[in-house]
Every structure is written in C-alpha cells, then in structure tokens.
PyMOL commands that place a pseudoatom at each C-alpha (Angstrom):
pseudoatom trace, name=CA, resn=MET, resi=1, chain=A, elem=C, hetatm=0, pos=[-46.085, 40.843, 4.526]
pseudoatom trace, name=CA, resn=GLU, resi=2, chain=A, elem=C, hetatm=0, pos=[-45.541, 41.901, 8.101]
pseudoatom trace, name=CA, resn=LYS, resi=3, chain=A, elem=C, hetatm=0, pos=[-45.157, 39.160, 10.733]
pseudoatom trace, name=CA, resn=ILE, resi=4, chain=A, elem=C, hetatm=0, pos=[-46.172, 39.509, 14.381]
pseudoatom trace, name=CA, resn=GLN, resi=5, chain=A, elem=C, hetatm=0, pos=[-45.121, 36.753, 16.781]
pseudoatom trace, name=CA, resn=VAL, resi=6, chain=A, elem=C, hetatm=0, pos=[-47.241, 36.172, 19.871]
pseudoatom trace, name=CA, resn=ASP, resi=7, chain=A, elem=C, hetatm=0, pos=[-45.542, 34.288, 22.714]
pseudoatom trace, name=CA, resn=ILE, resi=8, chain=A, elem=C, hetatm=0, pos=[-47.779, 33.255, 25.597]
pseudoatom trace, name=CA, resn=THR, resi=9, chain=A, elem=C, hetatm=0, pos=[-46.035, 31.740, 28.586]
pseudoatom trace, name=CA, resn=SER, resi=10, chain=A, elem=C, hetatm=0, pos=[-47.141, 30.706, 32.049]
pseudoatom trace, name=CA, resn=ASP, resi=11, chain=A, elem=C, hetatm=0, pos=[-45.252, 30.088, 35.262]
pseudoatom trace, name=CA, resn=GLY, resi=12, chain=A, elem=C, hetatm=0, pos=[-48.024, 27.812, 36.539]
pseudoatom trace, name=CA, resn=ASP, resi=13, chain=A, elem=C, hetatm=0, pos=[-50.212, 24.990, 35.270]
pseudoatom trace, name=CA, resn=SER, resi=14, chain=A, elem=C, hetatm=0, pos=[-52.353, 27.146, 32.951]
pseudoatom trace, name=CA, resn=ARG, resi=15, chain=A, elem=C, hetatm=0, pos=[-52.055, 26.609, 29.206]
pseudoatom trace, name=CA, resn=PRO, resi=16, chain=A, elem=C, hetatm=0, pos=[-53.077, 29.037, 26.477]
pseudoatom trace, name=CA, resn=SER, resi=17, chain=A, elem=C, hetatm=0, pos=[-55.682, 27.943, 23.969]
pseudoatom trace, name=CA, resn=GLU, resi=18, chain=A, elem=C, hetatm=0, pos=[-54.581, 26.295, 20.727]
pseudoatom trace, name=CA, resn=ILE, resi=19, chain=A, elem=C, hetatm=0, pos=[-58.073, 26.405, 19.209]
pseudoatom trace, name=CA, resn=ILE, resi=20, chain=A, elem=C, hetatm=0, pos=[-58.054, 28.311, 15.927]
pseudoatom trace, name=CA, resn=SER, resi=21, chain=A, elem=C, hetatm=0, pos=[-61.328, 30.120, 16.656]
pseudoatom trace, name=CA, resn=ASP, resi=22, chain=A, elem=C, hetatm=0, pos=[-59.914, 31.412, 19.967]
pseudoatom trace, name=CA, resn=LEU, resi=23, chain=A, elem=C, hetatm=0, pos=[-56.711, 32.560, 18.277]
pseudoatom trace, name=CA, resn=ARG, resi=24, chain=A, elem=C, hetatm=0, pos=[-58.744, 34.188, 15.512]
pseudoatom trace, name=CA, resn=THR, resi=25, chain=A, elem=C, hetatm=0, pos=[-60.847, 36.116, 18.022]
pseudoatom trace, name=CA, resn=MET, resi=26, chain=A, elem=C, hetatm=0, pos=[-57.699, 37.404, 19.722]
pseudoatom trace, name=CA, resn=ALA, resi=27, chain=A, elem=C, hetatm=0, pos=[-55.960, 38.395, 16.456]
pseudoatom trace, name=CA, resn=GLU, resi=28, chain=A, elem=C, hetatm=0, pos=[-59.027, 40.166, 15.099]
pseudoatom trace, name=CA, resn=ALA, resi=29, chain=A, elem=C, hetatm=0, pos=[-59.517, 42.014, 18.397]
pseudoatom trace, name=CA, resn=LEU, resi=30, chain=A, elem=C, hetatm=0, pos=[-55.864, 43.120, 18.493]
pseudoatom trace, name=CA, resn=PHE, resi=31, chain=A, elem=C, hetatm=0, pos=[-55.751, 44.235, 14.858]
pseudoatom trace, name=CA, resn=TYR, resi=32, chain=A, elem=C, hetatm=0, pos=[-59.305, 45.456, 14.282]
pseudoatom trace, name=CA, resn=PRO, resi=33, chain=A, elem=C, hetatm=0, pos=[-60.668, 46.106, 11.605]
pseudoatom trace, name=CA, resn=MET, resi=34, chain=A, elem=C, hetatm=0, pos=[-58.537, 43.416, 9.936]
pseudoatom trace, name=CA, resn=GLN, resi=35, chain=A, elem=C, hetatm=0, pos=[-60.092, 39.978, 9.488]
pseudoatom trace, name=CA, resn=MET, resi=36, chain=A, elem=C, hetatm=0, pos=[-58.671, 36.488, 9.084]
pseudoatom trace, name=CA, resn=CYS, resi=37, chain=A, elem=C, hetatm=0, pos=[-58.357, 35.372, 5.482]
pseudoatom trace, name=CA, resn=GLY, resi=38, chain=A, elem=C, hetatm=0, pos=[-56.287, 32.212, 6.006]
pseudoatom trace, name=CA, resn=PHE, resi=39, chain=A, elem=C, hetatm=0, pos=[-54.463, 30.055, 8.528]
pseudoatom trace, name=CA, resn=LEU, resi=40, chain=A, elem=C, hetatm=0, pos=[-51.598, 27.599, 8.608]
pseudoatom trace, name=CA, resn=ASP, resi=41, chain=A, elem=C, hetatm=0, pos=[-51.319, 24.939, 11.309]
pseudoatom trace, name=CA, resn=GLU, resi=42, chain=A, elem=C, hetatm=0, pos=[-47.711, 23.826, 10.983]
pseudoatom trace, name=CA, resn=SER, resi=43, chain=A, elem=C, hetatm=0, pos=[-48.122, 20.969, 13.482]
pseudoatom trace, name=CA, resn=ASP, resi=44, chain=A, elem=C, hetatm=0, pos=[-50.815, 19.227, 11.423]
pseudoatom trace, name=CA, resn=SER, resi=45, chain=A, elem=C, hetatm=0, pos=[-49.861, 20.653, 7.991]
pseudoatom trace, name=CA, resn=MET, resi=46, chain=A, elem=C, hetatm=0, pos=[-53.386, 22.073, 7.629]
pseudoatom trace, name=CA, resn=HIS, resi=47, chain=A, elem=C, hetatm=0, pos=[-54.279, 25.309, 5.900]
pseudoatom trace, name=CA, resn=LEU, resi=48, chain=A, elem=C, hetatm=0, pos=[-57.280, 27.201, 4.558]
pseudoatom trace, name=CA, resn=CYS, resi=49, chain=A, elem=C, hetatm=0, pos=[-56.732, 26.842, 0.824]
pseudoatom trace, name=CA, resn=PRO, resi=50, chain=A, elem=C, hetatm=0, pos=[-58.508, 29.119, -1.683]
pseudoatom trace, name=CA, resn=GLN, resi=51, chain=A, elem=C, hetatm=0, pos=[-57.984, 26.564, -4.447]
pseudoatom trace, name=CA, resn=ILE, resi=52, chain=A, elem=C, hetatm=0, pos=[-59.624, 23.736, -2.471]
pseudoatom trace, name=CA, resn=GLU, resi=53, chain=A, elem=C, hetatm=0, pos=[-62.553, 26.057, -1.734]
pseudoatom trace, name=CA, resn=ARG, resi=54, chain=A, elem=C, hetatm=0, pos=[-62.973, 26.358, -5.521]
pseudoatom trace, name=CA, resn=ARG, resi=55, chain=A, elem=C, hetatm=0, pos=[-62.647, 22.557, -5.861]
pseudoatom trace, name=CA, resn=GLN, resi=56, chain=A, elem=C, hetatm=0, pos=[-59.272, 22.821, -7.569]
pseudoatom trace, name=CA, resn=PRO, resi=57, chain=A, elem=C, hetatm=0, pos=[-56.085, 20.903, -6.707]
pseudoatom trace, name=CA, resn=CYS, resi=58, chain=A, elem=C, hetatm=0, pos=[-54.053, 22.437, -3.887]
pseudoatom trace, name=CA, resn=PRO, resi=59, chain=A, elem=C, hetatm=0, pos=[-50.686, 23.760, -5.121]
pseudoatom trace, name=CA, resn=HIS, resi=60, chain=A, elem=C, hetatm=0, pos=[-49.302, 24.292, -1.590]
pseudoatom trace, name=CA, resn=VAL, resi=61, chain=A, elem=C, hetatm=0, pos=[-48.839, 20.708, -0.363]
pseudoatom trace, name=CA, resn=LEU, resi=62, chain=A, elem=C, hetatm=0, pos=[-45.363, 19.298, -0.998]
pseudoatom trace, name=CA, resn=ASN, resi=63, chain=A, elem=C, hetatm=0, pos=[-44.456, 15.654, -1.627]
pseudoatom trace, name=CA, resn=ASP, resi=64, chain=A, elem=C, hetatm=0, pos=[-43.696, 15.119, 2.074]
pseudoatom trace, name=CA, resn=LYS, resi=65, chain=A, elem=C, hetatm=0, pos=[-47.271, 16.312, 2.914]
pseudoatom trace, name=CA, resn=THR, resi=66, chain=A, elem=C, hetatm=0, pos=[-46.077, 19.600, 4.458]
pseudoatom trace, name=CA, resn=VAL, resi=67, chain=A, elem=C, hetatm=0, pos=[-47.314, 22.989, 3.288]
pseudoatom trace, name=CA, resn=ASP, resi=68, chain=A, elem=C, hetatm=0, pos=[-45.083, 25.243, 1.195]
pseudoatom trace, name=CA, resn=GLN, resi=69, chain=A, elem=C, hetatm=0, pos=[-45.345, 28.342, 3.378]
pseudoatom trace, name=CA, resn=GLU, resi=70, chain=A, elem=C, hetatm=0, pos=[-43.935, 30.734, 0.779]
pseudoatom trace, name=CA, resn=SER, resi=71, chain=A, elem=C, hetatm=0, pos=[-46.356, 29.592, -1.922]
pseudoatom trace, name=CA, resn=TYR, resi=72, chain=A, elem=C, hetatm=0, pos=[-49.278, 29.793, 0.509]
pseudoatom trace, name=CA, resn=ARG, resi=73, chain=A, elem=C, hetatm=0, pos=[-48.274, 33.308, 1.613]
pseudoatom trace, name=CA, resn=LYS, resi=74, chain=A, elem=C, hetatm=0, pos=[-48.085, 34.508, -2.000]
pseudoatom trace, name=CA, resn=THR, resi=75, chain=A, elem=C, hetatm=0, pos=[-51.509, 33.019, -2.767]
pseudoatom trace, name=CA, resn=LEU, resi=76, chain=A, elem=C, hetatm=0, pos=[-53.081, 34.804, 0.198]
pseudoatom trace, name=CA, resn=GLU, resi=77, chain=A, elem=C, hetatm=0, pos=[-51.408, 38.093, -0.686]
pseudoatom trace, name=CA, resn=ARG, resi=78, chain=A, elem=C, hetatm=0, pos=[-52.601, 37.853, -4.291]
pseudoatom trace, name=CA, resn=GLU, resi=79, chain=A, elem=C, hetatm=0, pos=[-56.094, 36.409, -3.836]
pseudoatom trace, name=CA, resn=ARG, resi=80, chain=A, elem=C, hetatm=0, pos=[-57.148, 37.577, -0.387]
pseudoatom trace, name=CA, resn=LYS, resi=81, chain=A, elem=C, hetatm=0, pos=[-55.064, 40.764, 0.012]
pseudoatom trace, name=CA, resn=ALA, resi=82, chain=A, elem=C, hetatm=0, pos=[-53.376, 39.426, 3.171]
pseudoatom trace, name=CA, resn=SER, resi=83, chain=A, elem=C, hetatm=0, pos=[-50.907, 41.876, 4.688]
pseudoatom trace, name=CA, resn=LEU, resi=84, chain=A, elem=C, hetatm=0, pos=[-50.303, 40.580, 8.225]
pseudoatom trace, name=CA, resn=ARG, resi=85, chain=A, elem=C, hetatm=0, pos=[-49.245, 37.194, 9.598]
pseudoatom trace, name=CA, resn=VAL, resi=86, chain=A, elem=C, hetatm=0, pos=[-49.861, 36.601, 13.305]
pseudoatom trace, name=CA, resn=HIS, resi=87, chain=A, elem=C, hetatm=0, pos=[-47.818, 33.607, 14.464]
pseudoatom trace, name=CA, resn=TYR, resi=88, chain=A, elem=C, hetatm=0, pos=[-48.717, 31.957, 17.776]
pseudoatom trace, name=CA, resn=SER, resi=89, chain=A, elem=C, hetatm=0, pos=[-45.527, 30.171, 18.771]
pseudoatom trace, name=CA, resn=HIS, resi=90, chain=A, elem=C, hetatm=0, pos=[-47.127, 28.096, 21.562]
pseudoatom trace, name=CA, resn=ALA, resi=91, chain=A, elem=C, hetatm=0, pos=[-49.552, 26.499, 19.069]
pseudoatom trace, name=CA, resn=ASN, resi=92, chain=A, elem=C, hetatm=0, pos=[-47.342, 26.647, 15.964]
pseudoatom trace, name=CA, resn=ILE, resi=93, chain=A, elem=C, hetatm=0, pos=[-50.253, 28.280, 14.127]
pseudoatom trace, name=CA, resn=SER, resi=94, chain=A, elem=C, hetatm=0, pos=[-50.191, 31.334, 11.868]
pseudoatom trace, name=CA, resn=LEU, resi=95, chain=A, elem=C, hetatm=0, pos=[-53.249, 33.413, 11.055]
pseudoatom trace, name=CA, resn=TYR, resi=96, chain=A, elem=C, hetatm=0, pos=[-53.224, 35.674, 8.006]
pseudoatom trace, name=CA, resn=LEU, resi=97, chain=A, elem=C, hetatm=0, pos=[-55.191, 38.909, 8.148]
pseudoatom trace, name=CA, resn=SER, resi=98, chain=A, elem=C, hetatm=0, pos=[-56.345, 41.326, 5.501]
for i in range(1, 98): cmd.bond("trace and resi %d" % i, "trace and resi %d" % (i + 1))
show_as sticks, trace
zoom trace
C-alpha cells in the first residue's frame, strides 16, 4: 500500500481542520476517482472496522486498547481493496482509499 503524508502548517493563528469529513473531502478531491474505504484516528484509537459493521468482534484492537495498524491495513486491502493511505500528520489521522 502506498502512503502519502500531508503536512499542513501555519505561521499564524489559523489551524487546519481535524474533522474526518473535511479530511475525507480533501483526500477524495486530490485522488479522484478514489474513495475512502476506512480511517484510523491514532489519537483516539478509533477506526472504521468492517467486522464491527457485520456485528462481529473486532480483531484490530489490542489489549492496551490501541489499534493494530498492520492488521487493520491488511483487512482493508483484502476486504475493501484499499491501495492508498493518506496520513494527515497534524491530526494524526489516516484515511484509506480504494
């Protein structure tokens, strides 16, 4: 899977958005026609889990309540055909596109 890192900095008081829907809009606009198929918020240990959507136990959450990034990546590649990870360093959020 290819990884793109997006760094947004400001020399003033402005802050970039950390809202997932805003980040999704930007990623999908930059890499059209790709669409988001998953996300990982490393700050809150949240992710869009295909297994939870099917009402199955999540295999990605470790004992310390963090998300196993490698396992999650493999699941998205296998089940959702993800091929691109866009990581927003300012928000510590990754969006996966297929």
